[in-house]
C-alpha positions as a Markdown table, in Angstrom:
| # | Residue | x | y | z |
|---|---|---|---|---|
| 1 | Met | 52.5 | -1.0 | 362.5 |
| 2 | Asn | 55.2 | -2.6 | 360.3 |
| 3 | Ser | 55.0 | -2.0 | 356.6 |
| 4 | Pro | 54.8 | -5.1 | 354.4 |
| 5 | Thr | 58.1 | -6.6 | 353.2 |
| 6 | Leu | 59.0 | -5.7 | 349.6 |
| 7 | Thr | 59.9 | -8.7 | 347.5 |
| 8 | Ala | 61.8 | -9.1 | 344.2 |
| 9 | Leu | 62.4 | -11.8 | 341.7 |
| 10 | Val | 65.8 | -11.9 | 339.8 |
| 11 | Ala | 65.6 | -13.7 | 336.4 |
| 12 | Glu | 69.0 | -14.2 | 334.8 |
| 13 | Asp | 70.3 | -17.2 | 333.0 |
| 14 | Glu | 74.0 | -16.5 | 333.7 |
| 15 | Ala | 74.7 | -17.9 | 337.2 |
| 16 | Thr | 77.6 | -15.5 | 337.8 |
| 17 | Leu | 75.6 | -12.4 | 337.0 |
| 18 | Arg | 72.6 | -13.7 | 338.8 |
| 19 | Glu | 74.6 | -14.1 | 342.0 |
| 20 | Glu | 76.3 | -10.8 | 341.5 |
| 21 | Leu | 73.0 | -8.9 | 341.1 |
| 22 | Ile | 71.5 | -10.6 | 344.2 |
| 23 | Glu | 74.6 | -9.8 | 346.2 |
| 24 | Gln | 74.6 | -6.2 | 345.2 |
| 25 | Leu | 70.9 | -5.9 | 345.9 |
| 26 | Asn | 71.4 | -7.3 | 349.4 |
| 27 | Gln | 74.1 | -4.7 | 350.0 |
| 28 | Leu | 72.4 | -1.7 | 348.6 |
| 29 | Trp | 68.8 | -2.5 | 349.5 |
| 30 | Pro | 68.9 | -4.9 | 352.6 |
| 31 | Glu | 65.2 | -4.4 | 353.2 |
| 32 | Leu | 64.3 | -6.0 | 349.9 |
| 33 | Gln | 63.7 | -9.7 | 350.1 |
| 34 | Ile | 64.8 | -11.8 | 347.1 |
| 35 | Val | 62.1 | -14.4 | 347.0 |
| 36 | Gly | 63.4 | -16.7 | 344.2 |
| 37 | Pro | 66.1 | -16.4 | 341.5 |
| 38 | Ala | 65.1 | -17.8 | 338.1 |
| 39 | Arg | 67.4 | -19.4 | 335.6 |
| 40 | Asp | 65.3 | -18.9 | 332.5 |
| 41 | Gly | 62.2 | -17.2 | 331.2 |
| 42 | Leu | 59.8 | -20.1 | 331.9 |
| 43 | Glu | 61.0 | -20.5 | 335.5 |
| 44 | Ala | 60.6 | -16.7 | 335.9 |
| 45 | Leu | 56.9 | -17.0 | 334.9 |
| 46 | Arg | 56.3 | -19.9 | 337.2 |
| 47 | Leu | 57.9 | -18.3 | 340.1 |
| 48 | Phe | 56.2 | -15.0 | 339.5 |
| 49 | Asp | 52.8 | -16.6 | 339.5 |
| 50 | Glu | 53.7 | -18.5 | 342.7 |
| 51 | Leu | 55.4 | -15.8 | 344.7 |
| 52 | Arg | 53.9 | -12.6 | 343.3 |
| 53 | Pro | 56.9 | -10.3 | 343.9 |
| 54 | Asp | 56.6 | -6.5 | 343.9 |
| 55 | Ile | 59.6 | -6.1 | 341.6 |
| 56 | Val | 61.1 | -8.2 | 338.8 |
| 57 | Phe | 64.7 | -7.9 | 337.5 |
| 58 | Leu | 64.5 | -9.4 | 334.0 |
| 59 | Asp | 67.4 | -10.4 | 331.8 |
| 60 | Ile | 66.2 | -9.7 | 328.2 |
| 61 | Glu | 68.0 | -12.6 | 326.6 |
| 62 | Met | 67.0 | -15.8 | 328.3 |
| 63 | Pro | 66.2 | -19.3 | 327.1 |
| 64 | Gly | 62.7 | -20.6 | 327.3 |
| 65 | Ala | 61.1 | -17.2 | 327.2 |
| 66 | Thr | 62.8 | -13.8 | 326.7 |
| 67 | Gly | 62.6 | -11.1 | 329.2 |
| 68 | Leu | 60.3 | -9.2 | 326.9 |
| 69 | Glu | 57.9 | -12.1 | 326.7 |
| 70 | Val | 58.0 | -12.5 | 330.5 |
| 71 | Ala | 57.3 | -8.8 | 330.9 |
| 72 | Arg | 54.4 | -9.0 | 328.6 |
| 73 | Gln | 52.9 | -11.9 | 330.7 |
| 74 | Ile | 53.5 | -10.0 | 333.9 |
| 75 | Gly | 51.8 | -6.9 | 332.6 |
| 76 | Gln | 51.0 | -4.3 | 335.3 |
| 77 | Arg | 51.4 | -6.8 | 338.2 |
| 78 | Ala | 54.9 | -5.7 | 339.1 |
| 79 | His | 57.5 | -3.1 | 338.6 |
| 80 | Ile | 60.0 | -4.2 | 335.9 |
| 81 | Val | 63.8 | -3.5 | 335.7 |
| 82 | Phe | 65.4 | -4.9 | 332.5 |
| 83 | Val | 68.9 | -6.3 | 332.7 |
| 84 | Thr | 70.7 | -6.3 | 329.3 |
| 85 | Ala | 74.1 | -6.3 | 327.6 |
| 86 | Tyr | 72.6 | -4.3 | 324.8 |
| 87 | Asp | 71.9 | -0.6 | 325.1 |
| 88 | Gln | 69.4 | -0.7 | 322.1 |
| 89 | Phe | 66.9 | -2.2 | 324.6 |
| 90 | Ala | 67.9 | 0.1 | 327.4 |
| 91 | Ile | 67.6 | 3.4 | 325.7 |
| 92 | Glu | 64.3 | 2.5 | 324.1 |
| 93 | Ala | 62.8 | 1.4 | 327.5 |
| 94 | Phe | 64.3 | 4.2 | 329.5 |
| 95 | Glu | 63.2 | 7.0 | 327.2 |
| 96 | Gln | 59.6 | 6.0 | 327.9 |
| 97 | Gly | 60.1 | 6.6 | 331.7 |
| 98 | Val | 58.0 | 3.6 | 332.7 |
| 99 | Val | 60.8 | 1.0 | 333.3 |
| 100 | Asp | 64.4 | 1.1 | 334.3 |
| 101 | Tyr | 67.3 | -0.9 | 333.1 |
| 102 | Leu | 70.7 | -2.1 | 334.1 |
| 103 | Leu | 73.5 | -2.7 | 331.6 |
| 104 | Lys | 75.9 | -5.6 | 331.9 |
| 105 | Pro | 78.5 | -5.8 | 333.4 |
| 106 | Leu | 76.7 | -4.5 | 336.4 |
| 107 | Ser | 77.7 | -1.2 | 338.0 |
| 108 | Pro | 76.9 | -0.7 | 341.8 |
| 109 | Ala | 76.4 | 3.0 | 341.1 |
| 110 | Arg | 73.9 | 2.4 | 338.3 |
| 111 | Leu | 72.1 | -0.2 | 340.4 |
| 112 | Phe | 71.9 | 2.4 | 343.2 |
| 113 | Thr | 70.2 | 4.8 | 340.8 |
| 114 | Ala | 67.8 | 2.1 | 339.7 |
| 115 | Ile | 66.9 | 1.3 | 343.3 |
| 116 | Ser | 66.3 | 5.0 | 344.1 |
| 117 | Arg | 63.9 | 5.3 | 341.1 |
| 118 | Leu | 62.2 | 2.1 | 342.1 |
| 119 | Lys | 61.6 | 3.4 | 345.6 |
| 120 | Gln | 59.9 | 6.4 | 344.1 |
| 121 | Arg | 57.7 | 4.4 | 341.8 |
| 122 | Leu | 56.6 | 2.0 | 344.5 |
| 123 | Ala | 54.2 | 4.7 | 345.7 |
| 124 | Thr | 52.2 | 4.2 | 342.5 |
| 125 | Pro | 50.9 | 1.1 | 340.7 |
| 126 | Pro | 53.2 | -0.5 | 338.1 |
| 127 | Ala | 53.1 | 1.3 | 334.8 |
| 128 | Asp | 51.7 | -0.1 | 331.5 |
| 129 | Ile | 54.8 | -1.0 | 329.5 |
| 130 | Ser | 53.0 | -2.7 | 326.6 |
| 131 | Pro | 53.8 | 0.2 | 324.2 |
| 132 | Val | 57.5 | -0.2 | 324.9 |
| 133 | Leu | 57.3 | -3.9 | 324.4 |
| 134 | Ala | 55.5 | -3.5 | 321.2 |
| 135 | Arg | 58.1 | -1.1 | 319.8 |
| 136 | Leu | 60.9 | -3.4 | 320.8 |
| 137 | Gln | 59.1 | -6.3 | 319.1 |
| 138 | Glu | 58.6 | -4.3 | 315.9 |
| 139 | Arg | 62.3 | -3.9 | 315.6 |
| 140 | Gly | 62.6 | -7.6 | 314.9 |
| 141 | Gly | 66.1 | -8.7 | 314.0 |
| 142 | Glu | 67.7 | -5.7 | 315.5 |
| 143 | Ala | 66.1 | -6.4 | 318.8 |
| 144 | Ile | 66.9 | -10.1 | 318.6 |
| 145 | Lys | 70.5 | -9.6 | 317.5 |
| 146 | Pro | 71.8 | -6.4 | 319.0 |
| 147 | Gln | 75.5 | -5.5 | 319.3 |
| 148 | Leu | 77.5 | -7.4 | 321.8 |
| 149 | Arg | 78.7 | -5.4 | 324.7 |
| 150 | Trp | 80.3 | -8.1 | 327.0 |
| 151 | Ile | 81.4 | -11.7 | 327.0 |
| 152 | Asn | 82.0 | -14.5 | 329.5 |
| 153 | Ala | 85.5 | -15.9 | 329.1 |
| 154 | Ser | 87.5 | -18.6 | 330.8 |
| 155 | Ile | 90.9 | -17.8 | 332.3 |
| 156 | Gly | 92.1 | -21.0 | 333.8 |
| 157 | Gln | 89.4 | -22.1 | 336.2 |
| 158 | Thr | 88.0 | -18.6 | 336.5 |
| 159 | Leu | 85.0 | -17.2 | 334.6 |
| 160 | Arg | 85.6 | -13.5 | 333.9 |
| 161 | Leu | 83.2 | -10.9 | 332.5 |
| 162 | Ile | 85.0 | -8.8 | 329.8 |
| 163 | Thr | 83.5 | -5.8 | 328.1 |
| 164 | Val | 84.2 | -5.6 | 324.4 |
| 165 | Asp | 85.9 | -2.3 | 324.9 |
| 166 | Glu | 88.6 | -4.1 | 326.8 |
| 167 | Val | 89.4 | -6.4 | 324.0 |
| 168 | Cys | 92.4 | -5.7 | 321.8 |
| 169 | Tyr | 91.6 | -8.5 | 319.4 |
| 170 | Phe | 89.8 | -11.8 | 318.9 |
| 171 | Gln | 91.6 | -14.7 | 317.1 |
| 172 | Ser | 90.4 | -18.2 | 316.1 |
| 173 | Asp | 92.3 | -21.0 | 318.0 |
| 174 | Asn | 91.1 | -24.5 | 316.9 |
| 175 | Lys | 87.7 | -25.0 | 318.5 |
| 176 | Tyr | 88.0 | -21.8 | 320.6 |
| 177 | Thr | 88.4 | -18.1 | 320.1 |
| 178 | Arg | 91.1 | -16.3 | 321.9 |
| 179 | Val | 90.1 | -13.0 | 323.6 |
| 180 | Val | 93.1 | -10.8 | 324.1 |
| 181 | Thr | 93.0 | -7.8 | 326.3 |
| 182 | Arg | 95.7 | -5.3 | 327.3 |
| 183 | Asp | 97.0 | -7.6 | 330.1 |
| 184 | Ser | 95.3 | -11.0 | 329.7 |
| 185 | Glu | 94.2 | -13.7 | 327.4 |
| 186 | Ala | 91.1 | -15.9 | 327.6 |
| 187 | Leu | 89.1 | -18.5 | 325.6 |
| 188 | Ile | 85.5 | -18.6 | 324.5 |
| 189 | Arg | 83.6 | -21.1 | 322.5 |
| 190 | Lys | 81.8 | -18.5 | 320.3 |
| 191 | Pro | 83.2 | -18.8 | 316.8 |
| 192 | Leu | 84.7 | -15.8 | 315.0 |
| 193 | Lys | 82.0 | -15.7 | 312.4 |
| 194 | Glu | 79.3 | -15.3 | 315.1 |
| 195 | Leu | 81.3 | -12.6 | 316.8 |
| 196 | Thr | 81.6 | -10.8 | 313.5 |
| 197 | Glu | 77.8 | -10.7 | 313.2 |
| 198 | Glu | 77.3 | -9.4 | 316.8 |
| 199 | Leu | 80.1 | -6.9 | 317.2 |
| 200 | Asp | 80.0 | -3.2 | 316.1 |
| 201 | Ala | 81.6 | -3.3 | 312.6 |
| 202 | Gln | 82.8 | 0.3 | 313.2 |
| 203 | Gln | 84.7 | -0.8 | 316.3 |
| 204 | Phe | 86.0 | -4.2 | 315.3 |
| 205 | Trp | 87.5 | -4.8 | 311.9 |
| 206 | Gln | 88.1 | -8.2 | 310.4 |
| 207 | Ile | 91.7 | -8.1 | 309.1 |
| 208 | His | 92.2 | -11.8 | 308.5 |
| 209 | Arg | 89.9 | -14.9 | 308.3 |
| 210 | Ser | 91.0 | -15.7 | 311.8 |
| 211 | Thr | 91.3 | -12.2 | 313.4 |
| 212 | Leu | 89.1 | -9.3 | 314.5 |
| 213 | Val | 90.9 | -6.3 | 315.9 |
| 214 | Asn | 89.6 | -3.4 | 318.0 |
| 215 | Val | 90.3 | -0.3 | 315.9 |
| 216 | Ser | 90.9 | 1.8 | 319.1 |
| 217 | Ala | 93.7 | -0.7 | 320.0 |
| 218 | Ile | 95.7 | 0.0 | 316.8 |
| 219 | Ser | 98.8 | 2.1 | 317.1 |
| 220 | Gly | 100.1 | 1.8 | 313.6 |
| 221 | Leu | 101.0 | -0.3 | 310.6 |
| 222 | Thr | 104.2 | -2.0 | 309.4 |
| 223 | Arg | 105.3 | -4.5 | 306.8 |
| 224 | Asp | 107.2 | -7.7 | 307.3 |
| 225 | Phe | 110.2 | -8.8 | 305.2 |
| 226 | Arg | 107.7 | -10.3 | 302.7 |
| 227 | Gly | 106.0 | -6.9 | 302.3 |
| 228 | Arg | 102.8 | -8.1 | 304.1 |
| 229 | Leu | 100.9 | -5.5 | 306.1 |
| 230 | Gln | 100.8 | -5.9 | 309.8 |
| 231 | Val | 98.9 | -4.2 | 312.6 |
| 232 | Lys | 100.8 | -2.9 | 315.6 |
| 233 | Leu | 98.9 | -2.5 | 318.9 |
| 234 | Lys | 99.1 | 0.3 | 321.5 |
| 235 | Asp | 99.2 | -1.9 | 324.7 |
| 236 | Arg | 100.7 | -5.1 | 323.4 |
| 237 | Ser | 103.8 | -6.2 | 321.6 |
| 238 | Asp | 101.8 | -8.5 | 319.3 |
| 239 | Thr | 101.7 | -7.8 | 315.6 |
| 240 | Leu | 98.6 | -9.0 | 313.6 |
| 241 | Leu | 98.8 | -10.0 | 310.0 |
| 242 | Val | 96.5 | -8.3 | 307.6 |
| 243 | Ala | 95.2 | -10.5 | 304.7 |
| 244 | Glu | 95.5 | -8.9 | 301.3 |
| 245 | Ser | 91.7 | -8.9 | 300.9 |
| 246 | Tyr | 91.3 | -6.7 | 304.0 |
| 247 | Ala | 94.2 | -4.2 | 303.2 |
| 248 | His | 91.7 | -1.7 | 301.8 |
| 249 | Leu | 90.5 | -1.0 | 305.3 |
| 250 | Phe | 93.7 | 0.9 | 306.1 |
| 251 | Lys | 93.9 | 3.1 | 303.0 |
| 252 | Gln | 92.2 | 5.9 | 305.1 |
| 253 | Met | 94.8 | 5.6 | 307.9 |
């Protein structure tokens, strides 16, 4: 007698990531049937009630309803895997041992581990994750605005996922922000002020009103013919001007 087909719902508002996750699931777990991708939290709730999947992959930050809100509505009716760019969520959830998580950008090796754990948990009913959700909710602003770990950036007609660790510096450019890595440049619409609030302040220093630099990308300092401080980078020939109001950051160097 054939065992019933396992089904899964993927809820992710970023089309590129949604397609990537579905493709990797098809490769690593071909027996699993993806019954309906959802583009936001409200669609995820509607499709869940309609399709009743066994497993739900939930992006935490979605329009309409967040992944946490969706998980609260689902309750113990499915096994949950959170998908997030922010490890504050991931660590909190994973330490409880009742849900798994995937960090963006997606890693096939990490997805394989999540699949292995899911297969073990399928032998038991879905766990009660309400204590985890309550703790995450209590964290308020920290849970809503965690540190940024990756960004979507346009390079020509191509959309590329860039981890913040790859970025040498961000620089304002009219209506856009330039994202400069070791070997490429891209543009995003997120303003520098918003990036400043979302990035780890220990990793990215604002050295000018228009520039954020990755501290690990700095090779040294120099001064131009006017005596102005400039940052030299390890993997690029660019030099970045340091505004006088930010010069104090380098007194320790």
